[in-house]
C-alpha positions, 0 to 999 in steps of 0.5 A: 427725539427718537426715530419717527417710525410711522406705519400708516393704518388702513393705507391701501383702503384709504388710497382706494377710497380717496379715488385719487385724480392725478390733477386733484387737490388732496389734504392730509389733515393729520400728516404725522410721519407722512405715511398716507401722504407719501402714497398720495403724492406718488399718485399725483401728476403735474397739476396735483397738489398735496397739503399736509397739516399737523400741529406737532413740530416733530411731525412737520420736520420729519414729514417734510423731509420724507415728502421731498424724498418721495417727490425726488425718488418718483420724479413727481411734478406734483406740488406739496405744502406742509403747514403747521396747524390743527386740521380744524383750521384746514379751510384757512390753510387750504386758502393760503396754499391754493390761492398762491397757486391760482387754484380754486379753494376746494379739495378732491379728497381729505384724510383724517387719521384721528388720535395720538400718533405712535411716535408721540406714544413712543417719545417718553418726554412727551408724557403720553404713555404710562409705560415711561416715567416722564413729566406729565405733558400730553400736548400734541401741539408743543406750543399749547398752554394747557398740559396734563400737569395742569389738568391733574393738579389744577382741575377740581375734583368735579372737573376731573370726574367729568373728564375721566368719566366722559372721555375715558369711559372709566367706571372708577372715575370718582375714586380716581379723581378723589385719590388724585386730589388727596395726593396732590394736597401732599405733593404735586403730581408731576410725572406719569408714574406718579399719576399711574400710582394714584390710579392704581391705588384708587382701583380695587386689586380685583378690578385691576386684573382685567382690561389691560393697564389700569391707567389706560382709560384715565390717560386717554381721558386726560389726553383728550381734554388737553388737546380738545380732541373731540371738539376739534374733530367735530369742527374739523369734519364741518370744515372738511365737508365744506371744502370738498368739491363735487364727488370729493371724498372725506376719509376718517380713521378712528380708534375708539368709540368716542371718536367713531360715534362723533364721525358716524353721527356727523356724517349721518347728519350731513347725508340726511339733515332733514329735521321734519317729522316723518309724517310730513309729505315733503321737507319744509325745514330747508336743510339739504344733503351734502352727499352720501355715506359710502361705508354703511359699516366702517372698514376694518383692517385686514387680519394680515394688517392686524397681525403686523401693526398692533395699532390697526386692531381698533381702527375704523374707516368711514368715507363720505362723498360730497354732492353739491346739488 
């Protein structure tokens, strides 16, 4: 395993928007290299609790060591727990951790940094990147059954078109799926470079000259399918909103339009769930607001951060504050 280098995106903005209370409970649902969590832990006092979640065992190992070092270096009396699970399961994880500490199962702040981590991209054998020749994998959870090899070699042409078109927003989805199916009849497509070759062969040379690497959108699409990323995001937002205490805040960082659209719509629905026609003088549907959106427009990284961290270019931060009334 290569060194787990993690530059947390929008770190200062997240810490500010979380409005951290020293005695509060905070959940980092996408622990990664503990970049955000390290700063949260530094701000917690004796009664504070940090819960870090990740489904990647590499992240769990590295983050656990880093958080212990942070705790020792700043002589923090705060408690932290690291749990191997997907953030959609945060309710169960929080209940286990907090009941052991005789705390109410509520969170004062929750952070989600959505998508694949820099480490996962940079670890060749994980098969996330088209930059390295490696076995097709793309599993964020190494224990999961479905991997990219199965998607590429076992999905029907129709299913591949759906995945590549819907999750990659790739206009050449039909041609790419058709080429993949033809090639796998000759021999299985087992590596990232084999998949890249099929994608390049499907896209006309003129179209490959613009828009970055021709495999970028298809790799994104397959990765999202393997990890059920968009479904997990929807369920995770629901779980987070229900866990928040009064005035608790949910911060979500996204990196592409599919994620951001889901976050925007879910938070909008949580703030204003009423389904009554506008002509009705009063609400009769009975659906109550869960709080308010604090970011009318998503927060983007500063020019300085974008110049120092390439991953931050497409990052968008949206924030929601819970109101229980």
